[in-house]
C-alpha positions in Angstrom: 35.7 0.4 14.3 34.7 1.2 10.8 33.2 -2.5 10.3 31.4 -2.0 13.4 29.9 1.2 12.1 29.1 -0.2 8.7 27.4 -3.2 10.4 25.2 -0.8 12.4 24.3 1.1 9.4 23.4 -1.9 7.5 21.2 -3.2 10.6 19.6 0.1 10.9 18.7 0.2 7.2 17.1 -3.5 7.3 15.4 -2.7 10.3 13.8 0.4 8.9 12.7 -1.5 5.9 11.1 -4.2 8.3 9.1 -1.7 10.2 7.8 0.0 7.2 6.2 -2.2 4.9 4.8 -0.6 1.9 2.2 -2.3 -0.3 3.0 -1.7 -4.1 1.1 -2.7 -7.2 2.6 -5.6 -9.3 2.4 -5.3 -13.1 0.0 -8.2 -13.4 -2.6 -6.5 -10.8 -2.2 -2.9 -12.7 -3.0 -4.7 -16.0 -6.4 -5.6 -14.6 -7.4 -2.1 -13.7 -10.4 -0.5 -15.7 -12.0 2.8 -15.7 -14.5 2.2 -13.1 -15.9 5.8 -13.0 -15.4 9.1 -14.5 -16.5 12.5 -13.7 -18.0 13.7 -17.1 -20.2 11.7 -19.6 -17.9 13.0 -22.4 -14.8 11.4 -21.0 -15.0 8.2 -23.1 -12.4 6.6 -25.4 -10.6 5.1 -22.5 -8.0 2.5 -23.6 -7.2 -0.7 -21.6 -3.9 -0.8 -19.7 -1.0 -2.0 -22.1 2.8 -2.9 -21.8 3.1 -2.1 -25.4 4.4 1.4 -26.4 3.1 1.2 -29.9 -0.6 0.7 -28.4 0.2 3.3 -25.7 1.1 6.0 -28.3 4.1 7.3 -26.3 7.2 6.4 -24.6 6.5 4.7 -21.3 8.4 5.3 -18.1 6.6 2.7 -16.3 5.8 -0.9 -17.1 2.1 -0.6 -17.6 0.6 2.3 -19.4 -2.9 3.7 -19.2 -4.3 6.2 -22.0 -7.6 7.8 -22.9 -9.2 11.1 -23.5 -11.0 13.4 -20.7 -13.5 16.0 -21.7 -15.3 18.6 -19.5 -18.9 18.3 -20.2 -20.0 19.5 -16.6 -18.8 23.1 -17.0 -16.3 23.0 -14.1 -13.3 22.9 -16.5 -12.0 19.6 -14.7 -12.2 15.9 -15.7 -11.2 12.8 -14.0 -11.2 9.2 -14.5 -10.8 6.3 -11.6 -8.9 3.3 -12.3 -9.7 0.6 -10.0 -11.1 -3.1 -9.8 -14.0 -3.4 -11.9 -15.9 -5.8 -9.4 -14.7 -3.9 -6.2 -14.3 -7.3 -4.6 -10.5 -7.9 -4.1 -10.9 -9.1 -0.6 -7.3 -8.0 0.0 -5.6 -8.1 3.3 -3.3 -5.2 3.8 -3.4 -5.4 7.7 0.3 -6.1 7.9 1.2 -3.0 5.7 1.8 0.7 6.9 1.0 2.4 3.5 0.4 2.0 0.0 2.9 3.4 -2.8 2.9 3.5 -6.5 5.4 4.5 -9.0 3.7 7.1 -11.4 4.8 8.7 -14.6 3.2 11.3 -16.8 4.4 10.5 -20.2 2.4 13.3 -21.8 3.3 16.9 -22.7 0.6 18.3 -20.6 0.1 19.0 -17.0 -1.8 15.7 -15.5 -3.1 15.2 -11.9 -2.7 11.7 -10.2 -3.9 10.6 -6.8 -4.2 7.1 -5.2 -7.2 5.6 -3.8 -8.2 2.2 -1.5 -11.6 1.1 -0.2 -11.1 -0.6 3.0 -13.9 -1.6 5.3 -16.3 -0.1 3.0 -14.8 3.5 3.0 -12.7 5.1 0.3 -9.3 6.6 1.3 -7.4 9.0 -1.2 -4.3 11.0 -1.3 -4.7 14.4 -2.5 -3.9 15.3 -6.2 -0.5 15.6 -7.3 0.0 17.6 -10.3 2.8 16.2 -12.6 4.7 18.2 -15.0 5.2 16.7 -18.7 7.5 13.7 -18.7 8.2 13.5 -14.9 7.7 10.7 -12.5 7.2 10.1 -8.8 6.2 7.8 -6.1 3.0 8.6 -4.6 2.1 7.2 -0.9 -1.3 6.8 0.8 -0.4 6.4 4.5 -2.8 3.9 6.5 -2.3 5.7 9.8 -5.8 6.2 11.2 -7.2 3.1 9.3 -8.0 0.0 11.5 -6.7 -3.2 11.0 -10.2 -4.6 10.7 -10.6 -2.3 7.8 -7.2 -3.0 6.2 -8.0 -6.8 6.3 -11.0 -6.0 4.0 -9.6 -4.1 1.0 -12.3 -4.2 -1.9 -10.5 -1.9 -4.4 -7.2 -0.2 -4.9 -5.8 2.0 -7.6 -5.5 5.5 -8.9 -7.3 8.6 -10.4 -6.1 10.7 -13.4 -7.4 14.3 -13.5 -6.6 17.4 -15.3 -7.6 21.1 -15.4 -8.9 21.7 -19.1 -7.2 24.7 -20.2 -10.0 27.6 -19.8 -10.5 26.5 -16.1 -7.0 27.2 -14.8 -7.2 30.6 -13.1 -4.4 33.2 -13.4 -2.1 31.6 -16.1 -4.0 31.3 -19.2 -4.0 27.8 -19.4 -0.1 27.4 -20.1 1.0 23.9 -20.0 -2.5 22.4 -19.3 -4.6 20.0 -21.4 -7.1 21.3 -24.0 -10.7 20.4 -23.9 -10.9 17.6 -24.8 -7.3 16.2 -24.6 -5.6 12.6 -24.1 -3.6 11.6 -21.1 -0.6 9.1 -21.0 0.2 7.8 -17.5 2.5 4.8 -16.8 2.7 3.1 -13.3 4.9 0.2 -11.7 8.9 0.5 -12.0 10.1 -1.1 -15.1 12.4 -4.2 -14.6 15.3 -2.0 -15.8 14.6 0.5 -13.2 14.6 -2.2 -10.5 17.9 -3.6 -11.6 19.5 -0.2 -11.6 18.2 0.3 -8.0 20.0 -3.1 -6.9 23.2 -1.9 -8.7 23.0 1.3 -7.1 22.7 -0.3 -3.7 25.7 -2.7 -4.8 27.9 0.3 -5.6 27.3 1.7 -2.1 28.1 -1.6 -0.5 31.3 -1.8 -2.6 32.4 1.7 -1.4 31.6 1.1 2.0 33.6 -2.0 1.8 36.7 -0.2 0.1 37.0 2.2 3.2 36.4 -0.4 5.8 
């Protein structure tokens, strides 16, 4: 009976994975992303993506690091940069996927915001911003619900934004934990090979325990 139960659980997990296909960025594509837009003219000094921690200037939780400086010159106390395809002509077909997910890590001592973006069928879709505490990581997901297959078959750009409240503009808390103006961010994306291996090993341990009690 236990063997039948385990078989049903495994089949259920596999069916769940098959019915929920998530598109994720690979390291080689992440390395091609550029700062295609930023909100404030003073937000220059944007570094190219890197896999080198010495170039990055901080320890990296993800495989590819993005770093640079944001500066509020518009007077709204907020600045952001968009990382995307420099030519916006990917012609990527995501019609077989249900969402876009990205592992994101804040490798900086300040609070920074991150959101995903995708331009499909000429329309830009975005998640809301997620505020990330210092040295934390998460996986952000952009749900494709409501986006037509025709639009998903014509994805021209996909990537993420980095933004931040620059200390004086954060209401009510005196700017504690927020970047100064200007300030540098360090955000890395894509799980490292070590993290992927640990995930596989974790699944292996679960399988061993199930077998032990079968």
